[in-house]
C-alpha positions in Angstrom: -25.6 5.1 18.0 -28.5 4.8 15.4 -28.3 5.5 11.5 -31.7 4.5 10.6 -31.5 3.3 7.0 -34.9 4.5 5.8 -34.7 7.9 7.5 -31.0 8.4 6.5 -32.3 7.3 2.6 -34.8 10.1 3.0 -32.1 12.5 4.2 -29.7 11.8 1.6 -32.6 12.0 -1.2 -34.2 15.0 0.1 -32.6 16.9 2.8 -29.1 17.2 1.1 -30.4 18.2 -2.1 -32.8 20.8 -0.4 -29.6 22.4 1.2 -28.5 24.0 -1.9 -26.5 20.9 -3.1 -25.5 21.6 -6.5 -23.8 18.7 -8.2 -22.6 18.2 -11.8 -19.8 17.9 -14.2 -18.7 20.7 -16.4 -20.0 19.9 -19.9 -16.4 20.0 -21.3 -15.8 16.7 -19.3 -18.9 15.1 -19.6 -18.5 11.7 -21.4 -19.9 11.8 -24.9 -23.1 10.5 -25.1 -23.0 7.7 -28.0 -26.9 7.1 -28.0 -28.8 4.1 -26.9 -27.0 0.8 -26.4 -27.7 -2.3 -28.5 -30.8 -4.0 -27.3 -29.5 -7.3 -27.3 -26.1 -6.4 -25.6 -25.6 -8.6 -22.6 -25.3 -6.9 -19.1 -24.9 -8.1 -15.4 -26.3 -6.3 -12.4 -26.6 -6.4 -8.7 -29.8 -6.2 -7.2 -29.7 -4.9 -3.7 -32.5 -5.6 -1.3 -33.4 -3.6 1.7 -32.5 -4.4 5.2 -35.4 -5.2 7.5 -36.4 -3.6 11.0 -33.0 -0.8 10.5 -34.1 0.4 14.0 -33.6 -2.9 16.2 -30.5 -3.6 13.8 -28.7 -0.3 15.0 -29.6 -1.0 18.7 -28.4 -4.6 18.6 -25.2 -3.4 17.0 -24.8 -0.7 19.5 -25.5 -3.4 22.4 -23.1 -5.7 21.0 -20.4 -3.3 21.9 -21.6 -2.0 25.2 -19.8 -3.7 27.9 -22.9 -3.0 30.1 -25.4 -4.9 28.0 -26.2 -8.7 28.3 -25.7 -8.7 24.5 -22.1 -7.4 24.6 -20.0 -9.5 22.1 -23.1 -11.6 21.4 -22.9 -11.4 17.7 -24.7 -12.8 15.1 -24.4 -15.5 12.4 -25.1 -15.1 8.9 -28.3 -17.2 9.2 -29.4 -15.3 12.7 -28.9 -12.1 10.8 -30.9 -13.0 7.6 -34.0 -14.3 10.0 -33.9 -11.1 11.9 -33.0 -8.7 9.4 -32.9 -9.5 6.0 -35.8 -10.1 3.4 -37.5 -13.4 3.7 -37.0 -16.0 1.3 -40.4 -15.6 0.0 -39.6 -11.7 -0.6 -36.5 -13.0 -2.6 -38.4 -15.5 -4.4 -40.9 -12.4 -5.3 -37.6 -10.7 -6.9 -36.2 -13.6 -8.5 -39.7 -14.6 -10.1 -40.3 -11.0 -11.4 -36.9 -10.9 -13.1 -37.2 -14.4 -14.4 -40.6 -13.5 -15.9 -38.8 -10.5 -17.7 -36.3 -13.0 -19.5 -33.6 -12.1 -17.0 -31.1 -14.9 -15.7 -30.8 -15.0 -11.9 -27.1 -15.9 -11.4 -26.6 -16.0 -7.6 -28.4 -15.2 -4.6 -25.7 -14.1 -1.8 -26.6 -16.2 1.4 -27.5 -13.3 3.4 -30.6 -12.5 1.1 -29.3 -9.1 0.5 -27.8 -8.8 -3.2 -28.9 -10.9 -6.4 -26.7 -11.0 -9.5 -28.7 -11.2 -12.4 -27.8 -11.0 -16.1 -30.1 -9.8 -19.0 -30.3 -7.6 -22.2 -29.9 -3.8 -22.5 -33.5 -4.2 -23.7 -35.0 -6.0 -20.9 -33.3 -3.9 -18.0 -34.6 -0.8 -20.1 -38.3 -2.2 -19.6 -37.7 -3.6 -15.9 -36.1 -0.2 -14.4 -38.0 2.2 -16.8 -34.9 3.8 -18.2 -32.8 3.9 -21.3 -29.1 2.6 -21.1 -26.7 4.6 -23.5 -23.2 4.0 -24.5 -20.6 6.5 -23.3 -17.1 7.4 -24.3 -15.0 9.3 -21.2 -12.2 11.8 -22.1 -9.5 8.7 -21.9 -11.4 6.8 -25.0 -13.0 4.3 -22.6 -16.2 3.0 -23.5 -19.0 2.4 -21.0 -23.0 2.2 -20.6 -24.8 3.8 -18.3 -28.4 4.4 -17.5 -29.6 7.9 -19.7 -31.9 10.1 -16.7 -33.1 8.2 -13.5 -34.3 4.5 -13.1 -36.8 3.2 -11.1 -37.6 0.1 -9.3 -41.0 -1.7 -10.3 -43.6 -0.9 -7.9 -44.3 -4.6 -7.0 -40.7 -4.7 -5.8 -40.7 -1.5 -4.3 -40.9 -2.7 -0.4 -38.2 -5.0 -1.1 -35.5 -3.5 -3.7 -33.4 -0.7 -2.4 -31.5 -0.2 -6.0 -29.7 -1.8 -8.7 -25.8 -1.4 -9.1 -24.3 -2.2 -12.6 -26.4 -0.4 -15.0 -23.4 2.2 -14.7 -20.3 0.0 -16.1 -17.7 3.0 -16.1 -14.4 1.8 -14.8 -12.0 3.4 -12.0 -14.6 5.0 -10.2 -12.6 4.6 -6.9 -8.9 5.3 -5.9 -6.4 3.8 -3.6 -5.2 6.0 -1.1 -1.4 5.8 -1.3 1.2 8.2 -1.8 4.9 8.1 -2.9 7.8 10.3 -3.5 10.0 8.0 -5.4 9.0 9.6 -8.5 10.1 12.9 -7.6 14.1 12.9 -6.6 13.7 16.6 -5.2 11.5 15.1 -2.7 13.3 12.0 -1.6 15.3 12.1 1.5 19.0 11.3 1.7 18.9 7.9 3.7 21.6 5.1 4.9 21.7 2.3 2.8 20.1 -0.9 4.3 21.2 -4.5 3.6 18.2 -6.9 3.1 17.2 -9.3 3.8 17.2 -7.9 7.5 19.0 -10.6 10.0 18.6 -8.5 13.3 15.0 -7.7 13.8 12.3 -6.7 11.5 12.6 -3.1 11.8 14.7 -0.7 9.7 14.6 2.3 11.9 15.3 4.4 8.6 12.1 6.4 7.6 11.2 5.9 4.1 12.4 2.3 4.6 10.0 1.2 7.5 8.4 -2.0 7.9 6.0 -3.6 9.8 8.4 -4.0 12.6 8.8 -0.2 12.9 5.1 0.0 13.2 5.1 -2.6 16.3 8.1 -0.5 17.7 6.3 2.7 17.6 2.7 1.9 18.5 2.9 -0.9 21.2 2.4 -4.1 19.4 5.7 -5.7 20.5 4.1 -6.4 24.6 1.3 -8.5 22.3 3.8 -10.5 20.5 5.9 -11.3 23.5 2.9 -12.8 25.2 2.4 -15.1 22.1 -0.2 -13.0 20.5 0.7 -13.0 16.8 -2.8 -13.4 14.9 -2.9 -17.5 15.1 -6.7 -18.4 14.9 -7.7 -15.2 13.5 -8.5 -14.4 9.8 -8.0 -10.6 8.2 -9.9 -9.6 5.3 -8.7 -7.2 2.5 -11.4 -5.6 0.3 -9.6 -4.0 -2.9 -10.4 -3.0 -6.6 -7.1 -4.6 -8.0 -5.7 -8.0 -8.5 -2.2 -8.8 -7.1 0.6 -11.8 -6.5 0.6 -13.1 -3.5 4.3 -13.9 -3.7 5.2 -10.3 -3.6 3.6 -10.4 -0.1 5.7 -13.5 1.0 8.8 -11.8 -0.5 8.4 -8.9 1.7 8.0 -11.0 4.5 11.1 -12.7 3.8 13.2 -9.4 2.9 12.3 -8.2 6.6 13.1 -11.6 8.1 9.4 -12.2 9.4 8.3 -15.8 9.9 4.9 -15.9 8.9 2.0 -18.6 8.7 2.6 -20.4 5.4 0.0 -20.6 2.7 -1.8 -18.0 4.4 -3.5 -16.1 1.4 -6.7 -17.1 0.0 -8.2 -14.8 -3.0 -11.8 -14.2 -3.8 -12.5 -13.0 -7.4 -15.8 -11.0 -6.9 -17.4 -10.5 -10.1 -14.4 -11.9 -11.9 -11.9 -9.9 -10.1 -9.8 -6.8 -10.4 -7.3 -6.0 -13.2 -3.4 -7.2 -12.6 -1.5 -3.9 -13.5 0.2 -1.0 -11.8 -2.4 1.4 -13.4 -5.2 -0.6 -11.7 -3.9 -0.4 -8.5 -2.2 -3.9 -7.8 0.6 -2.2 -5.7 -2.4 -1.2 -3.3 -3.4 -4.6 -3.0 0.0 -5.8 -2.4 0.7 -3.1 0.5 -2.7 -3.9 2.1 -1.8 -7.6 2.4 1.8 -7.0 3.3 1.0 -4.6 6.1 -2.0 -6.2 7.6 -0.5 -9.9 7.4 2.6 -8.5 8.7 1.3 -7.0 11.9 -0.5 -10.3 12.3 1.6 -12.9 11.1 0.0 -15.9 11.9 -3.4 -14.9 10.9 -5.2 -16.1 7.7 -5.9 -13.8 4.9 -8.8 -13.6 2.6 -8.4 -10.7 0.0 -12.0 -10.0 -1.9 -10.9 -8.2 -5.3 -13.3 -6.9 -7.9 -13.7 -4.8 -10.9 -13.2 -1.1 -10.1 -16.7 -0.3 -10.7 -19.9 0.6 -9.0 -21.3 -2.8 -8.9 -17.8 -4.2 -7.9 -17.2 -1.8 -5.1 -20.6 -2.7 -3.5 -20.6 -6.5 -4.3 -17.2 -7.2 -2.7 -18.5 -6.0 0.7 -21.6 -7.9 0.4 -19.4 -11.1 -0.2 -17.3 -10.8 2.7 -20.4 -9.9 5.0 -22.3 -12.8 3.3 -19.3 -15.1 3.9 -18.6 -14.0 7.4 -15.2 -15.6 7.6 -13.2 -12.3 8.4 -12.5 -11.4 12.0 -11.3 -7.6 10.8 -11.1 -6.1 7.5 -9.9 -3.0 5.7 -10.4 -0.9 2.8 -7.9 1.6 1.2 -10.0 2.5 -1.9 -12.5 5.4 -1.8 -13.6 8.7 -3.2 -14.8 12.1 -1.7 -18.4 12.4 -0.6 -18.7 14.9 -3.2 -18.2 12.0 -5.9 -20.9 9.9 -4.3 -23.3 12.5 -5.5 -21.7 13.9 -8.5 -22.6 12.6 -12.0 -23.7 13.8 -15.2 -26.5 11.8 -15.7 -28.8 11.3 -12.2 -28.7 12.1 -8.8 -29.3 9.0 -7.2 -25.8 7.7 -6.5 -26.4 8.4 -2.8 -28.1 5.3 -2.7 -25.0 3.6 -3.2 -23.9 4.7 0.1 -27.0 3.3 1.5 -26.3 0.1 0.0 -22.9 -0.1 1.4 -24.1 1.1 4.4 -26.2 -2.0 5.0 -23.4 -4.1 4.2 -21.2 -2.6 7.0 -24.1 -2.7 9.5 -24.3 -6.5 8.9 -20.5 -7.0 9.3 -20.8 -4.9 12.4 -23.5 -7.0 13.8 -21.6 -10.3 13.0 -18.5 -8.8 15.3 -16.4 -8.0 12.3 -14.1 -4.8 13.0 -13.8 -2.6 9.7 -11.3 0.0 9.0 -11.1 2.4 6.0 -8.5 5.1 4.7 -9.4 8.8 5.6 -7.8 9.8 2.3 -4.7 11.8 1.3 -5.8 14.9 0.6 -5.9 16.5 3.7 -9.2 18.5 4.6 -9.8 18.8 0.7 -10.7 15.1 -0.1 -12.1 15.9 -3.7 -8.8 18.0 -4.7 -6.2 15.4 -5.8 -8.7 13.2 -7.4 -10.3 15.6 -9.6 -8.2 15.2 -12.7 -8.7 11.6 -12.6 -12.4 11.9 -12.0 -13.0 14.3 -14.9 -11.0 11.7 -17.1 -8.2 14.3 -18.0 -5.1 13.7 -15.6 -3.2 16.5 -17.3 -5.7 18.9 -16.5 -4.3 22.1 -14.9 -6.2 25.0 -13.5 -7.5 26.7 -10.5 -10.3 25.5 -8.5 -11.4 25.9 -4.9 -12.4 22.5 -3.7 -14.3 22.7 -0.6 -13.6 21.3 2.6 -14.7 17.3 2.1 -14.1 13.8 3.4 -13.4 10.5 1.9 -16.2 7.9 1.6 -16.5 4.9 3.0 -14.2 5.8 6.0 -17.3 8.4 6.6 -19.5 5.7 7.3 -20.2 5.2 11.4 -20.0 1.6 11.0 -16.0 1.9 9.9 -13.2 3.1 11.8 -11.7 6.1 9.6 -7.9 5.7 9.7 -6.0 8.8 9.7 -2.2 9.6 9.1 0.7 11.2 11.0 4.2 12.3 10.2 6.8 10.8 12.4 9.3 13.0 14.4 12.7 13.4 12.2 15.1 15.2 10.3 14.8 15.2 6.7 17.6 15.6 4.8 16.7 16.3 1.4 18.4 17.2 -1.9 17.9 20.9 -1.7 17.6 21.3 2.1 16.8 20.1 5.6 13.7 19.9 7.5 13.5 19.2 11.2 9.9 17.7 12.2 10.6 17.7 16.2 7.5 15.8 17.4 4.9 13.4 15.9 2.6 15.8 14.1 -0.8 15.7 11.7 0.5 14.6 8.2 0.1 17.3 5.6 2.9 18.4 3.2 2.5 22.1 4.5 5.7 21.8 5.7 7.4 21.6 2.4 6.4 24.9 1.5 9.3 26.5 1.8 11.3 23.9 0.6 9.6 23.6 -2.6 8.7 27.2 -3.4 11.6 27.8 -5.6 12.0 24.5 -7.4 10.7 23.9 -10.8 8.2 21.7 -11.8 6.8 20.5 -8.4 5.3 23.8 -7.0 2.3 22.3 -6.9 3.2 18.9 -5.5 2.3 19.4 -2.1 -1.2 21.0 -2.0 -3.2 19.2 -0.4 -1.2 16.0 0.4 -2.0 14.9 3.8 -4.2 12.5 6.0 -7.8 13.1 5.3 -10.3 14.7 8.3 -13.0 16.7 8.5 -17.0 16.4 8.6 -19.3 14.4 6.8 -22.2 16.4 5.1 -23.8 12.9 4.6 -23.9 11.1 7.9 -25.2 12.7 11.1 -22.9 12.6 14.3 -22.8 9.0 15.6 -24.0 8.8 19.2 -20.5 7.7 20.2 -19.0 11.0 19.2 -21.7 13.1 20.7 -20.3 15.3 23.6 -16.6 14.5 22.5 -14.7 18.2 22.7 -13.0 19.2 19.7 -16.1 17.9 17.2 -17.0 20.2 14.2 -19.9 21.2 12.0 -19.4 21.6 8.3 -18.1 24.9 7.5 -20.2 27.5 5.8 -19.7 29.2 2.5 -18.4 26.0 0.9 -19.0 26.1 -3.0 -16.8 24.2 -5.6 -16.3 26.5 -8.4 -14.6 25.6 -11.9 -13.1 28.0 -14.3 -14.0 27.0 -17.6 -12.1 29.8 -19.6 -8.9 29.3 -17.6 -6.2 27.4 -19.9 -2.8 26.5 -20.0 -0.7 27.2 -22.9 1.9 24.4 -24.4 4.6 26.6 -22.7 2.9 26.0 -19.1 1.7 29.6 -19.1 -1.7 30.2 -17.5 -4.1 32.8 -19.1 -5.6 33.5 -15.4 -9.0 33.9 -17.3 -11.2 33.2 -14.0 -14.4 34.7 -15.6 -17.8 32.9 -15.8 -17.1 30.4 -13.2 -19.5 27.2 -13.1 -20.8 26.0 -9.7 -19.8 22.3 -9.4 -20.9 21.7 -5.9 -22.5 23.7 -2.7 -21.4 21.7 0.5 -24.6 22.1 3.1 -23.1 24.5 5.9 -23.5 24.0 9.7 -24.4 20.4 9.5 -23.6 18.3 12.4 -21.8 15.5 10.8 -19.7 12.5 11.5 -16.4 13.6 12.2 -13.0 11.8 10.6 -10.8 10.2 11.3 -11.1 8.3 14.2 -7.5 7.2 15.3 -4.2 7.8 13.5 -1.0 6.3 12.4 2.3 7.2 10.4 1.5 7.8 6.9 3.9 10.3 5.5 6.0 8.9 2.5 8.7 10.8 3.5 8.8 8.8 6.9 7.1 6.1 5.1 7.5 2.4 4.1 8.9 -0.3 1.9 6.5 -2.0 -0.8 7.1 -4.8 -2.5 5.1 -5.2 -6.0 6.3 -6.8 -9.0 4.0 -4.8 -11.3 5.5 -1.8 -9.6 9.2 -2.4 -10.5 9.8 -4.8 -7.3 11.1 -3.2 -4.2 9.9 0.2 -3.7 10.3 2.9 -0.7 9.1 6.4 0.3 5.5 4.8 0.1 3.0 6.2 2.3 -0.7 7.4 2.6 -3.4 6.5 4.8 -4.0 3.2 2.8 -1.1 2.2 4.8 -2.9 3.1 8.2 -6.1 1.0 7.5 -4.4 -2.2 7.0 -2.2 -1.8 9.9 -5.0 -1.3 12.1 -6.7 -4.3 10.7 -3.6 -6.4 11.8 -3.2 -4.7 15.2 -6.8 -5.1 16.1 -6.8 -8.6 15.0 -4.2 -9.2 17.8 -6.3 -7.2 20.4 -9.2 -9.6 19.3 -7.0 -12.6 19.6 -5.7 -11.3 23.0 -9.4 -11.2 24.3 -10.6 -14.5 22.7 -13.2 -12.8 20.6 -14.4 -10.6 17.9 -14.6 -6.8 18.9 -17.1 -5.7 16.5 -17.6 -2.1 15.9 -14.6 -0.7 18.0 -15.7 3.1 17.9 -17.8 3.3 20.8 -15.2 1.7 23.0 -12.4 3.6 21.5 -14.4 7.0 22.4 -15.4 5.8 25.5 -11.7 4.7 26.3 -10.5 8.5 26.0 -13.3 9.7 28.3 -12.0 7.0 31.0 -8.3 7.6 30.4 -7.5 10.5 28.8 -3.8 10.5 27.8 -2.5 9.0 30.5 0.9 7.7 30.7 0.9 4.1 29.2 -2.9 4.7 28.3 -4.4 3.6 25.1 -4.0 6.9 23.2 -1.1 9.5 22.4 -2.3 12.9 21.5 -1.2 14.6 18.3 -1.4 18.4 19.1 0.6 19.9 16.3 0.5 20.1 12.6 -2.6 20.7 10.3 -4.4 19.0 7.6 -4.3 22.0 5.5 -7.6 23.6 7.4 -7.9 21.9 10.9 -5.1 22.3 13.3 -3.7 20.0 15.9 -5.0 20.4 19.3 -5.5 18.7 22.7 -8.0 16.2 22.6 -9.8 15.2 19.7 -9.4 17.0 16.2 -10.2 16.4 12.9 -6.4 15.8 11.6 -5.9 12.6 13.5 -8.8 12.0 15.4 -8.3 10.6 18.9 -4.4 10.4 18.2 -2.4 7.4 17.8 -2.6 4.1 19.6 -0.9 2.2 22.1 -1.8 -1.4 21.2 -1.2 -3.2 24.3 -3.0 -0.8 26.5 -6.1 -1.1 24.1 -6.4 -4.8 24.8 -7.7 -3.8 28.4 -10.4 -1.7 26.8 -12.0 -4.3 25.2 -12.1 -6.9 27.9 
């Protein structure tokens, strides 16, 4: 598996845009430019340095998870990584001395020599990066700064510095990947009452009120518990863009009668940390900790939270990598690949993907297994977030969002976590729906049920587990030759209709004239396919969440944001059972399919029914659930 950073950077900068990619925000949704920011205004940025010898780094990562290699599971420490693959101390000093000579203060150099935090004035950064930082106001009235037009790295530093994050201070750039039906009574199933706290096991057996105990029952985790494999001696990591209240996690574990390691949660507030509120996504952080820590009840937990900004998102991955204190790690925040390229200012945001890819490569070579949500809008990942991205949550209008996947789950150094719906009978307020077998999660099965219900006609599309083909990352070696892989579809143009409007009475004028092209996705590109593996994610067959800022006890929660931390906890157990970190698990997962197929008591269960609104379930790999769901106890043998 080779994703060469330098070559891939060139691909993202040149090849993608030469393939007729158009990206941009419609003028009516662009933030208002308030002009140049005050020259003396202070700003803090993250200067990302370039990984060295990327080819050799990729080769080492591949060898470290190849049982035939002498380097199998010989993972590197931070110091070893720094000596082999990071800029030297002299190169770092070149950057810091240059910044100091311009009056910029160096706040911190991360221990892996890949990130420098620096504070200066707008005027100083304008000078250093040859740009003009402006003030902007978005449609929600939020003020932020960004560079007006492109920026450039000083020629003296060009061989060392990859990019700078933090010139853009806009908040809420990434979205949590959870869904709930609790706000819409017509979609909430009729279910039996449950008496809490649970006293007879940790599972409820009631879809909509499921717990980590139910996950253990469903996906082969209990045989590990019976052998004393409970996460002891392991550390799971969560990266998130919202603060949370640790007592909520302990309350959740107490509620379901789960005994856990006391005082197990450590919070690391990167760049000052994220906000604590329902709007900021605190519930997402709560569920991440509750699920990962619930499945590995005696593991320690490190929670890295950062502001929901460009720099915050990047910094927390580098912080986790440079500390190297977690064995597994999950993230349930992200955005469509389209939004990694869409910007009203420049087309340089692809460098953010290169920056995070470097951090993922470092963690992979250190043996950290990483899991990311595949998204909650089926094959159309840009669909649901679009109103939030453009700053108009009340926006209603026709648009044909193209087939896209979610980032960072598209990165080949992460395991992309997809979603299923469990077999069940949904007794809803206005009818009954029978789901006979575990299927790809998508709310297409609600179409007939809600078609005539007022107020929720559009609530079901395109809700479901994310999946499809990346137009950014090429097919990694571990997926090559896998039956069922796809290339990007042709003719995927995203049109926006600026003349379409909805009256105060909710009546559209249906004016579809003069469409604006927002994005052309490159067709027939052999990209990374996602997801890799899946677990139950449908809110209709979903989970309990305890989050004080979200009202305390919540049920009917789901989304692939549950699956990523669940896999985080499960693979922590698998690592404990084998007495080692596992590193990047994808190559061995795909090899396990080749070796074992879908045999009885094998590592995977094939999900062959359902659709993610475009890709259909089939025998073998598909873009709805990847390799399928897992049998945790059988997977232990795969990593020996």
